[in-house]
N, C-alpha and C positions, 0 to 999 in steps of 0.2 A: 429453179423451177417454182412457179407460183401455183399452189394448190387452191383451186377455185371450185366452189359449189354453186349450182344454179337451181333455184326453186321456181317451178313454172316452166320446166324444160320442154314440155310437150305442147305448149301453147303456140299460136301462130307466129309469135316473135321468138319464143324460146327455141323452136326448131332451127331457124337460121343461126341463132347464137351458138347453139351446140355444134352445128356443122362447121362454123368458122373457128371456134375455140378449140375444137378437137384437132385441128390441123396446125395449131400454133405450138411451136416447139418449146416455148417458154411457159406454157400453161398446162397444168395437169387438172383436167376437168372431171367433175362428178355431177351427174344429173340426178337430182332428187325428185321423187314422184310418189304419189299414192298408188298408182296403178302401173306396176312394173311390166306387165304383159303388153299394155298399150304403148308404153315407152319403147319397148323393144320393137314394136311394129313401125313406129314413126321416126325413131332416131337412128343415126348411123350404127352399123353393127358393132363397131369398135368402141362405142360409148360405155363408160363405166356408169352403171345405174344402181342407185340405192333407194330403199324405201324411206320416206319421211312424211310426217303428217303435221300440219301447222296447228292442229288442235291438241297435240301432245307435246307441250313445251319441254318437259323433262327429257323425253326421248330425243327431241331435236337437239338439245344441248350436247348430248353424248355423240350424236351423229356428226356434229360440226367441229368437234375437237380435232385439232391438227390442221385445220384449214386456214389459209391466209386471207381469203376474200370470199364473199358471198354475194351473188347477184340474184335479185328478186324480180321475177317477171310475172306479176300477179294481176289477175283481172278483178273487176268489181262486179257485183250483181246488177241486174237491170232495174231492180227496185230497192229503194232505201229501206224497205220493210223486211228485207232478207235478214235472217237471224245471224248470219256470219258473212262478213265482207272480207274476202281474201286480201284485197288490196289495202284495206285499213287494218282490220283485226289481225289478219295473218301476217302482215308486214311488221306490226308491233310485236307480235310473238317472236318472229324471226329476229328482229332487232335485239330483243332482250336475250334470246338464246345465243345469238352471235357474240354478244358482250360477255355472257357467262362462259362461253366456250373458248374465249381468248382470241377471236377473230379481230383483225385490225381494220379491215376495210369492207364496207358494205355498200352495194350499189342497188338502185331501184329505178324503175321506170314510172314517170308521172305523166304530165300532159302539158303541152305548150300553153294551153289556155290558163293554166295556173299563173304563169308569168304575165300573159297578155291581158287577162281579165281578173285583176286582183280583187275586184269588188263583186264578182259574180255570186249570186245566191243559189245557183244550181247545186243540189246536194252532192253531186259527184265531185265537182271542183272544190267545194268546201271541204269535203273529206280528204281529197288529195292535198290541198293546201295545208290542212292541219297535220296530216301524216308526214308530209315533207318537212314541216317545221320540227316535228318530233325527231326526225332523223338528223336534221342539221344541228339540233341542240344536244345530240348524243355525244358522248366522249369518243365514239368511234369515228374514224375517217369515213365520211359518207359522200358518195357521188350520186347525184340525182339527174336523170335524163328527162327532159321535157320536150317530147317530139311533136312535130306536125303529123300529118296523115301518112300512114305507111302504104306502100303499093300493095301490100298483102290485103288491104281492105277491099281492093277492087274485086277480086274473085268472090269475096264474101257476100256480094250483092247478087251472086248467081243463084238461080232457081233451077234445080235438077241439072246443074252443070251445063245448062244450055241457054237459058235466058238470063240476061244481065239487067237487073233493074237499075234505073238511073233516076235518082230523085231530082226534081226541078229545084235548083239552087242558084244563087247569084254567080256571075261569071268571074268571081274573084279567083286569082291564081293561088292554088295551094302548093306548098313546097313538099311534094311527095318524096319519100325516101324509101329505098328498098331495105328489107330486113337484113340482107347480107351486108350492105354498107353500114347500117347501124351496128351490126355485130362486130365489124372491124373497129368501130369507134369504141364499143364496149371493151374490146381487147386492149386498145390503146389506153383507155382510162385505167384498166386494171394494172397496166405496166408503168403508168406515170410515177415518177419518183416523188412528186409533190404530196405531202401528207395532209394538206388542207382539205376541209369539206367544202363542196361547192356543187352548183348545178350547171348543166350544159343544155342550151336549146339545140334541139336536133332538127335540122332543116335539110331538105333535098336541094339538088343543084339548080332547079329551075321552077318558076311558078307556072302551074298548069291548071286551068279551070276544070272542075269536076267532069263536065260533059266531054271535054277534050281528052281527059285522062282515060275515060271509059272507051272512047272511040279508038285511041291509040292502043289501048290494051287489047281490045277485040281484034284490031287489024294485025297485031303482032302475035296473037295467040295461035297455037296449033289446034285449038278447039274451035268448033263452029258455034260461036256465041251470037245470040241475037239480042240487040239492045231494046229494052222496053222502058219507055219513060214512066216515071212514077209521079203523077200529079200531087201537088201539095195537099189537095183536099183529101186524096186517098190516104196519104200518110197521117194526116190529122185525124181522120175518122178511125183508122186503125189504132192510133195512139190513145184514143179515148177509151179503148177497151182492153188494151194489152200492154204490159210494161216494156216489152222489147221494142216495138215501134215507137213507144213514148220516149224511150231512151234515145233512139235514133233521131227523133224529131228534136229533142233537147240538145243532143250533140251537134247536130247541123246548125241549130240556132247559135250555139256557143262558138262553133267554128267560124261562122261568117260574121260574128261580132268582133273577131280578132283582126289585128293588123298583121297580115302575113308578109308584108314587105319588111321583114326583120333582117338584121345583119348577123350572119352566121360565121363571120371571119374568126372570131375568138375560138369557137368550137372547132372549126376546120384547122386552125393553127395548132391547136392542142391535140386533136384526135384524128385529124385527117379529113380530106375533102371527099364527100360521096361521089361516086362515078357512074352508078348504074342509072340508065334511063328507064322509062316505062316499058319500052320495047325490050331492053335487056332483061327486065324482070319477067315479062310475059314469056320470053323464050327460056328463061331459067327454070320455069315450072316443068317443062318437058324433061330437063336434065335431072332435077331433084325429085320429080314426081309429087311435089308438095303443092296441092291446090287447096288453099285455105277455105274452110267452110264453117258456118255456124250450125 
């Protein structure tokens, strides 16, 4: 049995990882969180939940003693001016604590653009690139996932769970992947016998343009969603005044500067091929009750 901790368990990607890993007979999972009451509401009832805080390094070391692996599912702020960046600062605290606690394997989620845009000057990618490098240079075995867009991003464009905003973007096909498929790849990476540090590009089974993905998601959803186009001018105007739409604008620009016709054969050979379509994901929301929102 592999004892695994996950930090960021209640996030939009942490939740499917918990659901999948809790069912794996080879993994003993513990979800770490700052808010136990919230975790109990959004995670399966049989999940072992413990309190942990990335701003308290000494306490975290004690929490991690006895674990074999640690998975980090941490978000970054919308503004580079934020005093604490969980994805950068929190990850480095967790990396240090894991080493002190005797953990042998640490896993983290990064971004496909780190591989595809090595010269990008966007602060988010610069920080991810630097943090990834810190992990790869660590004496611990490190696995870094660099994913394309998750299907869980689609409902996050919903307003009042009824209107689905659709930004006007190029018709480049994105390799959407469901969080559940990604979770199975995380489980496979945890159980791999190879001790080498490495990264995996995480890509879905088919390229689908953004507008087509929204249309398919709405058509398969049990909710009555209405698609509303979001003109670029509106997004750029909002970005001039607010860090969240500014982050979305910059993310979309980075996304469509990438080459998405990438080869995922190595990842699929090592971690398994993703199977879920956008329709499968839309229907799974009714089963899980998990409709991601910002």
